[in-house]
Backbone bond lengths (Angstrom), bond angles and torsions (degrees), N, CA, C in turn:
res aa  C-N    CA-C-N  psi(-1)  N-CA   C-N-CA  omega(-1)  CA-C   N-CA-C  phi
1 M - - - 1.449 - - 1.528 110.52 -
2 F 1.346 116.60 -27.64 1.458 120.40 -179.85 1.527 110.92 -66.51
3 A 1.330 116.71 -41.20 1.468 120.33 -178.77 1.528 110.83 -63.63
4 E 1.322 116.89 -41.10 1.455 120.02 179.59 1.522 111.45 -65.22
5 A 1.333 116.01 -39.40 1.464 119.83 178.26 1.529 110.70 -65.04
6 M 1.328 116.89 -39.53 1.464 119.93 177.89 1.524 111.21 -66.08
7 I 1.331 117.31 -39.68 1.460 120.77 176.93 1.525 109.83 -61.16
8 M 1.330 117.01 -41.18 1.470 120.22 178.64 1.528 111.08 -63.15
9 I 1.319 117.19 -43.95 1.461 120.60 -179.69 1.529 110.60 -63.49
10 I 1.329 116.76 -44.24 1.457 120.76 179.49 1.529 110.38 -65.42
11 A 1.339 117.42 -40.86 1.465 120.70 179.79 1.525 110.99 -64.10
12 I 1.319 117.63 -42.13 1.465 120.84 178.64 1.530 110.32 -64.32
13 S 1.328 116.38 -41.05 1.467 120.09 177.72 1.523 111.20 -64.72
14 L 1.322 117.26 -40.28 1.456 121.66 178.68 1.523 111.07 -63.90
15 I 1.319 116.75 -43.79 1.470 120.51 178.58 1.522 110.40 -62.29
16 A 1.322 116.78 -43.87 1.467 120.33 -179.37 1.525 111.48 -64.05
17 A 1.332 116.86 -46.46 1.466 120.29 -178.32 1.530 111.54 -65.05
18 A 1.319 116.50 -43.15 1.460 119.60 179.80 1.528 111.27 -67.38
19 S 1.318 116.91 -36.53 1.473 119.77 177.94 1.525 111.18 -64.86
20 I 1.324 116.31 -40.16 1.465 120.21 176.99 1.529 109.51 -64.08
21 G 1.327 117.00 -40.44 1.462 120.86 178.33 1.514 112.44 -62.62
22 V 1.326 117.28 -43.34 1.466 120.72 178.35 1.527 110.29 -65.04
23 E 1.318 116.96 -40.25 1.459 120.37 178.70 1.531 111.01 -63.12
24 C 1.329 117.11 -41.83 1.471 120.50 177.26 1.519 110.38 -65.14
25 Y 1.338 116.19 -39.56 1.464 120.08 179.04 1.523 110.36 -61.41
26 Q 1.306 117.07 -42.75 1.465 120.32 -177.24 1.525 112.55 -72.57
27 S 1.321 117.37 -21.79 1.466 119.09 179.27 1.526 111.89 -77.43
28 K 1.336 117.92 -17.97 1.474 122.57 179.04 1.523 109.22 -103.01
29 K 1.301 117.36 101.07 1.467 121.32 -177.64 1.522 112.08 -70.44
30 E 1.346 118.54 -26.88 1.464 120.38 -178.95 1.528 112.43 -72.12
31 W 1.333 118.91 -12.87 1.456 121.61 179.59 1.518 112.88 -82.60
32 E 1.322 118.15 -12.62 1.461 120.78 -174.03 1.525 112.85 -66.33
33 D 1.339 118.76 -30.32 1.460 121.33 -178.33 1.522 113.21 -87.23
34 N 1.308 118.05 -13.63 1.452 122.32 -176.77 1.531 109.97 -80.72
35 K 1.352 116.62 123.93 1.461 121.37 -176.66 1.542 111.71 -64.44
36 T 1.324 116.72 -38.31 1.470 119.87 179.62 1.519 110.57 -63.37
37 R 1.310 115.59 -41.11 1.466 119.58 179.34 1.525 110.97 -67.24
38 T 1.328 117.69 -33.69 1.467 120.79 177.80 1.527 110.00 -64.84
39 N 1.325 116.49 -40.83 1.475 119.77 176.86 1.525 110.46 -63.01
40 N 1.328 116.43 -37.99 1.459 119.71 177.51 1.527 110.90 -64.15
41 K 1.329 116.21 -41.38 1.470 119.55 179.63 1.532 109.93 -64.24
42 N 1.326 116.95 -41.26 1.468 119.83 178.16 1.531 110.81 -61.78
43 F 1.336 116.42 -39.76 1.464 120.03 177.40 1.526 110.60 -63.69
44 L 1.322 117.45 -41.19 1.468 120.41 179.26 1.525 111.16 -64.29
45 I 1.322 116.41 -40.63 1.467 119.73 178.44 1.533 109.70 -64.91
46 F 1.343 116.52 -42.79 1.463 119.88 176.13 1.526 110.87 -59.87
47 S 1.326 116.80 -40.26 1.465 120.94 179.53 1.520 111.50 -62.83
48 I 1.321 116.80 -39.91 1.467 120.17 177.98 1.530 110.40 -63.87
49 V 1.335 116.12 -46.75 1.469 120.24 -179.60 1.533 110.36 -62.65
50 F 1.337 116.93 -44.77 1.461 120.48 178.99 1.527 111.35 -62.95
51 G 1.334 116.89 -40.18 1.461 120.68 178.00 1.522 112.45 -62.44
52 I 1.331 115.96 -41.11 1.469 119.99 178.18 1.527 110.52 -64.96
53 L 1.342 116.43 -43.68 1.469 119.29 178.44 1.529 111.60 -63.83
54 A 1.331 116.70 -40.26 1.464 120.13 177.92 1.525 110.89 -64.73
55 L 1.325 116.46 -38.49 1.463 120.75 178.93 1.526 110.89 -63.80
56 F 1.333 116.84 -45.95 1.463 119.91 177.65 1.521 111.28 -65.77
57 G 1.337 117.06 -39.56 1.463 120.71 178.63 1.519 112.15 -62.49
58 A 1.336 116.28 -43.86 1.460 119.95 178.95 1.531 110.63 -65.92
59 G 1.314 116.71 -39.03 1.467 119.93 176.49 1.517 111.67 -62.27
60 A 1.331 116.31 -41.94 1.463 120.27 178.47 1.531 110.94 -65.72
61 M 1.333 116.34 -40.16 1.473 119.16 178.14 1.521 111.09 -63.51
62 M 1.328 116.76 -41.41 1.469 119.87 179.06 1.527 110.68 -65.42
63 Y 1.322 116.30 -40.47 1.467 120.38 179.02 1.526 110.73 -63.24
64 M 1.335 115.91 -47.26 1.465 119.15 -178.40 1.526 111.42 -66.70
65 Q 1.331 116.68 -37.44 1.460 119.06 178.47 1.529 110.50 -66.22
66 G 1.310 117.72 -41.81 1.462 120.56 177.40 1.507 112.33 -65.49
67 K 1.326 115.11 -39.29 1.459 119.83 178.64 1.530 110.58 -65.59
68 T 1.317 117.37 -41.58 1.468 121.75 179.54 1.520 110.87 -67.40
69 Q 1.331 117.37 -43.61 1.461 120.20 179.39 1.523 110.53 -65.21
70 G 1.324 116.71 -37.94 1.457 119.65 177.53 1.518 111.15 -64.19
71 A 1.329 116.77 -41.43 1.469 120.75 178.53 1.519 110.53 -66.81
72 T 1.330 116.64 -38.92 1.464 120.17 179.07 1.526 110.73 -64.00
73 N 1.314 117.27 -43.00 1.467 120.59 177.80 1.521 111.25 -64.21
74 Y 1.328 117.23 -37.69 1.462 121.37 178.66 1.531 110.23 -64.52
75 V 1.331 116.53 -43.10 1.469 120.42 179.31 1.520 110.09 -65.42
76 K 1.318 117.82 -41.30 1.470 120.37 178.41 1.522 110.86 -62.66
77 T 1.317 117.42 -38.82 1.460 121.20 178.11 1.525 110.61 -64.77
78 L 1.330 116.38 -43.00 1.469 119.75 178.06 1.522 111.04 -64.13
79 Q 1.329 116.84 -41.84 1.460 119.52 179.15 1.521 111.04 -63.37
80 A 1.316 117.39 -38.74 1.463 120.18 178.45 1.520 110.95 -65.29
81 K 1.334 117.30 -40.31 1.467 120.34 178.03 1.520 111.02 -64.77
82 I 1.338 116.20 -39.96 1.476 119.88 179.57 1.529 109.77 -66.17
83 N 1.313 115.94 -42.16 1.482 119.37 -179.60 1.517 111.16 -67.01
84 N 1.322 119.04 -33.18 1.456 121.73 178.46 1.519 112.14 -71.85
85 N 1.324 117.46 -27.21 1.459 121.23 -179.17 1.526 112.30 -80.67
86 K 1.317 118.09 -13.77 1.475 120.49 -177.68 1.481 112.39 -77.12
């Protein structure tokens, strides 16, 4: 669960940093014609998309891990009840 939480924190930080970068890029109109700056903007957009996918992936991993642990605890409880009835 710790790894998933760290992935979420890193993904949120990546989204925030890339969003700030895109906002700064858009505030400078003279950068729009520069090819190097266009590549930077494309990288920032890719970073935002990757951050969103990582955030959803980490959320799904946390959900599945919680669901599996909950099912495991339920099975252990049932096994204990069955063993007590014998």
